[in-house]
N, C-alpha and C positions, 0 to 999 in steps of 0.2 A: 504494500500500500504506500502510495506517495503522500508525503505530508510537507507542508510549509516550504522550507528551503529546498528540499529535493524537487518539488514541483517547479520551482523557478529554474533550477539547473536543467531539468528535462525539457522544459518548454522554451527556453531562451537560447538561440544560436549564439548571441553575443556573449552571454554568460559562460557558455561552454568554451568559446574561443578564449576568453580571459583565463579560465581555469587551466586550459592547456598550456598557456604561456607562463604560468607561475614558476615552474621549475627552471626555465631558461632565465627568467628575470632574477630569481633568487641566486642562481649561479653567477650571473653577471655582476650583481651588486654586493653579494655577501661572500662570494668565492667559496661556495659550498662544494665539498668534495663529491665528484661524480662516481657513481657505482651503480650496478644493476643486479637484480636477483629475480629469479623465476622460481616459484614454489609450486609443486604438484601436491594436491591434497585429495583425499578420498571424500566420499559423500558425507562423512561425519566430521570433516574438517581436520582429520589427522594428516600430518605431513608425511608423504610417501618418499619424496625426493626433492632436492633443490639444486639449482645451479647458481653460482655466484661469481660476479666479476667485481671484486672489491676495489680494484684500481680504476675501473672505468676505461681501460685502454682498449678493450675489444668492443664493448658496448656500454654506453653510459646511462641510458634510459630505456626501459621497456614498459610499454603500456598494454601490450597484448602478447599472448603466446598460445599457439595452437599446435597440438601434436598430430602429425599425419604419418602413419607408418613408423618408420625408424628415424624420422626427422622431427625437429621442433622448429617452427617458424615463429620469428620474433618481429613484432611491430612496434612503432613509435609514432605518436601523434604529432611530434614536432618535426620529423624529417620524412622524406619520401624514400623509404627503403623497406625491404623485407629481409631479415636475416634468416639463414637456414643453417641449422646445426644438426650434425649427425649424432644421435643420442648415444650410440656405442662409444664414440670417441669422447664424448662429454663425461661419461661415467668413469673413465680411467684417470 
């Protein structure tokens, strides 16, 4: 169920655009360290596995991740790219 502030976010393209820009603005003005993490959870919320780039050198922001077969596809709302990661290599 959507309530209050959530309804504003879902219904306003301008507000969504502003929220997407926040990480970039924070980094520019506060020099926040870049890093990325993707977490795989089961239906109960228990962590099954996770991938972490604590330096941000490979990827510094992930907003979506989708597993297809033996690969994980990573997306980001701030840039126009799709990352493809072989899961077997990532587990090593």
